[in-house]
N, C-alpha and C positions, 0 to 999 in steps of 0.2 A: 493706127486704128484696132480696137480690139474686138474681134468678133465673138459674140455671145451666141448666136446662132444664125440661121439663113436670114433672118428677117431684121435682126437687132445687133447693132455694133455701137462701140462709144468710142469717140474721137480720144487720141491721146492729150489733147488739151483740156479734157475734162478732168483729167486724174493727175493730182499732184502728189509727187514722192519725195520723202525727206529720208535722208541716211543718218542713222544714230548708231551710237556704240551698242552692242549687244552684250547681255548678260550671259554667263554660262562659259562653256569650254572654248579655247581659243589661244591658251597659252600667253606669251607676252605679246602677240598679235592684237589681243581683245582690247588692250589700252590705246593702241595706235591707230586701229582702222574702224571706220562706221560701217560695220557690214549688216546691221539689222536695218529693215526698210520700214517706214511708216507711210501707208498708201492712203491718200485722202480722196473721197469722190462725194462731190455734191449731189446727194439724192434728189433735195426739193428743187433745184435749179437746172438739173439736167435737162436737155431739150431731147435727148436721145431715149428717153425712158417714157412709154405710154403711161398715162395716170393710174389704171389700175395695177400696173406692174411697180409703179413706184409706192403706192400704197402697202402693197403686200411686202415689198422690200424694207419698208421702214418697220412694219411689225416683226419681219424675220430678223432684223438686224439687231433688235434689241438694245442693249446697253452700249453696243459699238457705234449706234448714231448719237450725235449730239443734238442738243436742244435747236440750234439752226440747221438741222438736216444734212450734217457733214458726216459722213461714214468713214470710220477710221479701221484700217486693218494693219496690225503690226506683224511682221514676219522676221523671226530671228532663228528658226530652226536650223538653218545651215550656216557654215563658218564663211562662205563667199557672198558678197553682195549681190552678185547677177543671179545665184540660185534663190536667195531670199526675196529677190524683186521678182522674178518669176512666180514663186509660191504665192505672193501677197496678190498678184494678177490671177492665178488660177483660183485662189480663194474668192477673189471678187466675182469672176465669171460664174463660179458655182454658186455663189449667193444669189446673183441675178438669175440665173437659170432656175434655181428654186422658185424664186418669186414669179417667174414667168408662168410656172404651172398653175392651172385653174383648180382650186379645191373642189372635191366632189361635194354635192350637197348631201347629206343625210336626210333621208325620208323616215319619218316616225313610223313604227308598225305596231300592231297590236301583238302582244304574247299570245301564242297559239293556246288553245283550251288543254293539249296534253302538257305544255310546259307550265301552265298555271295549276294543273292537278299534280305534277311532279315536285313543284315547288311546296304546296300546301303538304304533301306526303312527307317530305325532308323535313318540314317544320315539325309535324306530328311526331316525326321518329327522334327529332333532337329533343323535343319536349318531354317524350316519355322516358328517354335516357336520362334526364336531368330530373325527372320526379324520381326514377330509381335509385338516383345517388342520395337523396335526402336522408338524413337521419330520422329515425322513429324517435317521438316524444314519449315520456313516461306519463302523459297524463290521460 
């Protein structure tokens, strides 16, 4: 059981882990040991996720999510399989926690009269500066 927060957790059976060979440092070991982890989580068919969290998670995941709704996280930062496995799980929980947060709605406001006045004055100043830079014609 992977605990996301007090109310949400994901069963181990919902996560698939595949161990692959990692690129990068590791010496002779890199050719023999599959230390990188490819974690897969079916976002679309997961019974643990509420609908609104699922929708935000799909948006947040971006290109890490496939057409059929499978979220893939690859972890190969460390040389050991266990640390990469933990890293992939931490990244999954962080992504889900981010999807749990409800984004604040932005309310459109009118610009104040003073800010409009400042804007117009700065436009006047810039126009005057540009007018003074012009070359005088001989006509």
